[in-house]
C-alpha positions in Angstrom: -13.2 2.0 -30.3 -11.3 0.5 -27.2 -7.6 1.9 -27.1 -4.7 -0.7 -27.4 -1.8 -0.2 -25.1 1.8 -0.1 -26.2 3.0 -3.1 -24.3 6.4 -2.8 -24.8 6.7 0.7 -23.8 5.2 -0.3 -20.6 7.6 -2.8 -20.0 10.3 -0.4 -20.7 9.2 2.3 -18.2 8.8 -0.5 -15.5 12.3 -1.3 -16.1 13.6 2.0 -16.1 11.8 3.3 -13.0 13.3 0.1 -11.2 16.9 1.4 -11.5 15.8 4.7 -9.5 16.9 3.7 -5.8 18.5 0.6 -6.9 22.2 0.4 -5.1 25.3 -1.4 -6.3 24.2 -4.7 -4.7 20.9 -4.7 -6.7 18.8 -3.7 -3.7 15.8 -1.4 -4.6 14.5 1.1 -1.9 12.6 4.4 -2.4 10.9 5.4 0.7 8.8 8.2 0.6 10.0 11.4 0.1 13.9 10.4 0.2 16.1 11.4 -2.6 15.5 8.3 -4.5 11.7 8.7 -4.4 12.0 12.4 -5.3 13.9 11.4 -8.6 11.2 8.7 -9.5 8.4 11.6 -9.0 10.4 13.8 -11.3 10.3 10.8 -14.0 7.1 9.7 -13.6 5.6 13.5 -13.8 7.8 13.8 -17.2 6.0 10.9 -18.7 3.2 12.3 -17.7 3.8 15.3 -19.6 5.1 13.5 -22.8 1.4 11.7 -22.6 -0.2 14.8 -22.8 -1.6 15.3 -19.4 -2.1 18.0 -17.3 0.0 17.8 -14.4 -0.2 19.0 -10.6 0.8 18.1 -7.0 -1.6 18.5 -4.4 -0.6 20.0 -0.6 0.2 16.1 0.6 2.2 15.6 -2.3 -0.1 13.4 -4.6 0.8 13.5 -8.0 -2.3 14.3 -10.8 -1.9 13.9 -14.3 -5.1 14.4 -16.5 -6.7 13.9 -19.8 -9.2 16.5 -20.9 -13.0 15.2 -21.6 -15.8 16.6 -23.3 -17.9 17.0 -20.0 -17.4 18.5 -16.7 -18.0 15.3 -14.8 -15.7 14.5 -12.2 -12.9 12.5 -13.5 -12.5 8.6 -14.0 -9.2 8.0 -12.1 -6.8 5.4 -11.9 -3.4 5.0 -10.1 -1.2 3.6 -7.3 2.0 4.5 -5.7 5.7 4.6 -6.3 7.2 4.7 -3.0 8.4 1.1 -1.8 9.3 -0.8 1.4 13.1 -1.4 1.9 14.8 -4.2 -0.4 11.7 -4.1 -2.5 10.6 -5.5 -5.9 10.1 -3.6 -9.0 6.3 -3.8 -9.5 4.2 -3.2 -6.2 2.5 0.2 -6.9 4.9 1.2 -9.9 2.7 -1.2 -12.4 -0.5 0.6 -11.5 0.9 3.8 -12.0 2.8 3.3 -15.2 -0.3 1.5 -16.8 -2.4 4.2 -15.9 0.3 6.7 -17.4 0.4 4.2 -20.6 -3.3 4.6 -21.1 -3.2 8.4 -21.2 -0.3 8.1 -23.9 -2.4 5.7 -26.1 -5.1 8.2 -26.0 -2.7 11.3 -26.7 -1.0 9.5 -29.8 -4.3 8.0 -31.2 -6.0 11.4 -30.8 -8.7 9.8 -28.5 -10.8 12.2 -26.3 -13.0 10.4 -23.7 -16.4 11.9 -22.6 -15.2 12.2 -18.9 -11.8 13.2 -18.1 -9.0 10.2 -17.5 -6.9 11.0 -14.3 -3.9 9.1 -13.2 -3.1 9.8 -9.5 0.5 8.8 -7.6 -0.4 8.7 -4.2 2.4 9.9 -1.4 3.5 7.5 1.3 1.3 4.2 0.7 3.9 2.0 2.1 4.0 3.7 5.4 7.7 2.5 6.0 9.4 5.9 6.6 6.3 7.8 7.8 3.5 6.1 9.6 0.4 5.9 9.0 0.4 4.1 5.7 -1.8 5.2 3.0 -1.1 8.9 4.1 -1.9 10.6 0.5 -5.2 9.0 0.1 -6.2 9.2 3.7 -5.8 13.0 3.7 -7.8 13.1 0.5 -10.7 11.3 1.9 -10.2 13.3 5.3 -9.6 10.1 7.3 -6.4 12.1 8.3 -6.4 15.9 8.3 -4.1 17.7 6.4 -2.2 19.1 9.4 -2.0 16.0 11.4 -0.6 14.3 8.0 2.2 17.2 7.5 3.4 17.0 11.2 3.8 12.8 11.1 7.6 12.1 11.7 9.7 9.6 10.6 11.7 6.9 13.0 14.7 9.3 12.7 12.8 12.9 13.5 11.9 14.0 10.0 8.7 16.0 9.6 6.4 14.9 6.7 5.6 18.5 5.7 9.4 19.7 6.1 10.3 16.7 3.5 7.7 17.5 1.2 9.2 21.1 0.9 13.0 19.9 0.8 12.0 17.4 -2.2 10.0 19.8 -4.0 7.1 17.4 -3.8 4.3 19.7 -2.3 1.7 22.1 -4.3 -0.9 24.7 -3.4 -4.2 22.6 -4.4 -6.2 20.8 -1.4 -6.0 17.1 -1.9 -10.1 17.1 -1.9 -10.4 19.9 -4.4 -10.7 17.5 -7.3 -12.4 14.3 -6.0 -12.3 11.0 -8.2 -15.9 10.3 -9.7 -14.6 6.6 -10.0 -11.4 4.9 -9.2 -10.0 1.7 -10.7 -6.7 0.5 -9.4 -4.5 -2.1 -11.0 -2.2 -3.9 -8.9 0.2 -7.1 -8.5 -1.7 -9.7 -6.5 0.8 -10.1 -3.8 -0.1 -13.3 -3.1 -0.4 -16.9 -4.8 -4.0 -17.3 -5.2 -4.0 -16.5 -9.1 -1.1 -18.6 -9.9 -2.1 -21.6 -7.9 -5.9 -21.6 -9.6 -4.3 -20.7 -13.2 -6.4 -17.5 -13.4 -5.1 -14.6 -15.3 -7.0 -11.9 -14.0 -8.2 -11.0 -10.2 -11.5 -9.3 -10.1 -10.9 -7.7 -6.4 -14.3 -7.4 -4.8 -12.7 -5.8 -1.3 -9.9 -5.4 0.9 -9.3 -6.6 4.4 -8.6 -4.2 6.9 -5.5 -3.9 9.2 -5.0 -2.7 13.0 -1.5 -2.0 13.6 0.1 -1.8 16.9 3.3 -0.4 18.8 4.0 -2.2 21.8 6.4 -1.5 24.4 7.5 -4.0 27.1 9.2 -2.6 30.4 10.9 -5.0 32.5 14.3 -4.8 34.5 17.6 -5.0 32.8 20.3 -7.0 35.1 23.2 -9.2 34.6 22.9 -12.3 32.5 25.3 -14.4 34.3 24.4 -13.5 38.0 20.5 -13.2 37.9 18.5 -16.5 38.2 15.9 -17.5 36.0 13.2 -17.3 38.7 14.2 -13.7 39.9 14.2 -12.1 36.4 11.8 -9.6 34.6 13.0 -10.5 31.1 11.1 -7.8 28.9 12.7 -9.7 25.9 10.9 -13.0 26.9 8.0 -11.3 27.7 7.3 -9.7 24.5 8.1 -13.0 22.4 5.6 -14.8 24.8 2.9 -12.1 24.1 3.9 -12.3 20.3 3.7 -16.1 20.3 0.1 -16.0 22.0 -0.9 -13.7 19.1 0.0 -15.8 16.5 -1.2 -19.2 17.8 -4.6 -17.5 18.5 -4.8 -16.5 14.8 -3.6 -19.9 13.6 -6.0 -21.5 15.7 -9.1 -19.3 16.0 -8.7 -17.4 12.9 -9.0 -14.2 15.1 -7.6 -12.4 13.3 -7.2 -13.9 9.8 -3.4 -13.1 10.1 -1.3 -11.7 12.6 2.3 -10.5 12.3 4.8 -9.2 14.3 7.2 -7.4 12.0 9.8 -5.7 14.0 11.2 -6.5 17.4 14.4 -4.6 19.3 15.5 -5.1 22.7 17.4 -2.8 25.3 20.0 -2.3 26.1 20.6 -5.4 23.2 23.8 -6.6 24.8 24.5 -10.4 24.8 25.4 -10.6 28.5 22.4 -8.2 29.8 18.7 -9.3 30.5 16.7 -7.2 28.3 14.7 -4.5 30.3 12.7 -3.1 27.4 11.2 -4.6 24.2 9.5 -2.9 21.6 7.7 -4.6 18.6 4.9 -4.1 16.0 2.0 -6.1 15.7 0.0 -6.3 12.4 -3.4 -7.7 12.3 -5.8 -8.1 9.2 -9.3 -9.5 8.5 -12.1 -9.1 6.2 -14.4 -8.6 9.2 -14.5 -5.4 11.2 -15.7 -7.2 14.1 -13.2 -9.7 14.1 -10.5 -7.0 13.7 -11.7 -5.5 17.2 -11.6 -8.8 18.9 -7.9 -9.0 17.8 -7.6 -5.6 19.2 -9.2 -6.8 22.5 -7.3 -9.8 22.7 -4.1 -7.9 22.5 -5.0 -5.7 25.6 -5.7 -9.0 27.4 -2.7 -10.7 26.7 -0.9 -7.0 27.9 -2.8 -7.1 31.0 -1.8 -10.6 31.8 2.0 -9.3 31.3 1.4 -6.5 33.8 -0.2 -8.9 36.3 3.2 -10.9 36.0 5.5 -7.5 37.2 5.8 -6.1 33.5 4.7 -2.6 32.4 3.0 -2.9 28.8 2.4 0.2 26.6 0.2 -0.2 23.5 0.0 2.3 21.1 -2.1 2.3 17.8 0.0 3.5 14.9 -2.5 2.7 11.9 -6.1 1.5 11.1 -8.0 0.7 7.9 -11.3 -0.9 8.4 -12.3 -3.6 5.7 -14.1 -2.3 2.8 -16.3 -4.1 -0.3 -15.8 -2.3 -3.7 -18.6 -1.3 -6.2 -20.7 -4.0 -7.5 -21.1 -2.0 -10.9 -17.0 -1.5 -11.5 -16.5 -5.0 -10.6 -19.2 -6.2 -13.2 -17.2 -4.0 -15.3 -13.9 -5.5 -15.0 -15.6 -9.0 -15.3 -17.1 -7.8 -18.5 -13.8 -6.5 -19.9 -11.9 -9.9 -19.0 -14.7 -12.0 -20.7 -14.5 -10.0 -23.8 -10.8 -11.1 -24.1 -11.5 -14.3 -23.0 -9.4 -14.4 -19.9 -10.0 -16.7 -16.7 -10.8 -14.9 -13.7 -11.3 -15.1 -10.1 -13.1 -13.0 -7.9 -11.2 -12.4 -4.4 -10.5 -10.2 -1.3 -7.3 -8.5 -1.2 -5.0 -9.4 1.7 -3.0 -6.4 1.4 -3.7 -2.7 1.8 -4.0 -0.3 -1.0 -5.1 3.3 -1.7 -8.1 2.0 -3.2 -9.6 1.2 0.3 -9.7 4.6 1.1 -10.9 6.2 -2.3 -13.7 3.8 -1.9 -15.4 6.1 0.8 -15.7 8.9 -1.8 -16.6 7.3 -5.1 -17.3 3.9 -6.7 -13.9 2.0 -6.5 -12.6 -1.5 -7.4 -9.3 -3.2 -8.2 -7.7 -5.5 -10.7 -5.1 -8.0 -10.0 -2.5 -10.0 -12.1 -0.8 -12.9 -10.9 2.7 -12.9 -8.8 5.1 -15.6 -9.6 5.4 -17.8 -6.6 2.9 -15.5 -4.8 6.2 -13.1 -3.7 6.0 -9.6 -2.9 8.1 -6.8 -1.0 10.7 -8.9 -1.8 13.5 -8.6 -4.7 12.2 -11.8 -6.2 8.8 -9.9 -6.7 7.8 -10.8 -10.7 5.0 -11.2 -12.9 5.1 -12.6 -16.5 5.5 -9.9 -19.1 2.4 -11.4 -20.9 0.2 -11.1 -17.6 1.5 -7.4 -17.1 0.4 -6.3 -20.4 -2.9 -8.0 -20.2 -3.8 -6.4 -16.9 -3.0 -3.0 -18.5 -5.1 -3.5 -21.4 -7.9 -4.7 -19.1 -7.7 -1.6 -17.2 -7.7 0.5 -20.4 -10.9 -1.3 -21.4 -12.5 -0.7 -18.1 -11.4 2.7 -17.5 -12.2 3.8 -21.1 -15.9 2.4 -20.6 -16.2 3.9 -17.6 -15.3 7.3 -18.9 -17.4 7.0 -22.1 
């Protein structure tokens, strides 16, 4: 018997979780290991306990909640994250976590015991906003980053990840790799426009684009804005903007890479009447081809050398990298079968956003399920998915995980 989830309870919990970290202006921000994230983690652990799960935290701060199975096979796992970007939407990450908890609670209430244990994982620091790199909890689990390196990561304001784990009570004594998944299915909102534009209900995600993130610093010469002729300036701001524009135009014209984004930019000294002597910005390259991603990195270095030829000093620092991945054909087929059984319209697709699933795919069969995002909007307060789509996506997750566990 396939368990039928309680959609109303799922929606109510999504709404309740969205209040944690929301300020008086209505902005939702739960950066990793902040006080807001700590309160949300506590709430999620309470819901896992209500669902009858055995709950523990590992040494990188990932939360685990597992049902018991009849055999000793590695668990069929699902989950996502609950940390957010700044001024976020309510669904990114949280939807996949709460849908997994809803499945566990449904099994608990109906007295259903799977052959293989089912586990929900809440990964720490997925977004990488406060602590870089992103996907930190899953990176440590698959040993892409060592535990000691991760614990030593510092935020922009100097807080250490390990210290913040202890301060917030978010650390445990279990190694992240001690109980690895046997398989993993992540449910997520699409965060893009394709499902809505093609009038499809379920995205069957066959892989995830890789990304390459860079911190760029351009050093010029600060000087008086009124007395320094244009031809005698070494304006770091202008140089940085020229470099950024060249990268964007290359992505637009040559698709190398598929997308390139400058998401942050700061000028020093940052005064209206001073020629900037220093500029710092970030670059986010993404592509489904590892080779194209490397070509984009090479292009960045070539552009930097051109600025150095013009008299600037340019420092490049890689701050995060994830190779493109392609998911398990068997789990992709299981998602397709579950959606077809409920006569849903589906679209096979590649995710443009990064997810913990791309890390977990290194150690076990993995795939993802998407539901439509209204207007394709995410990482924004307007992020939304219709209630019926949220419920149906969670039901498909339940169908697939239950099938894999049995």
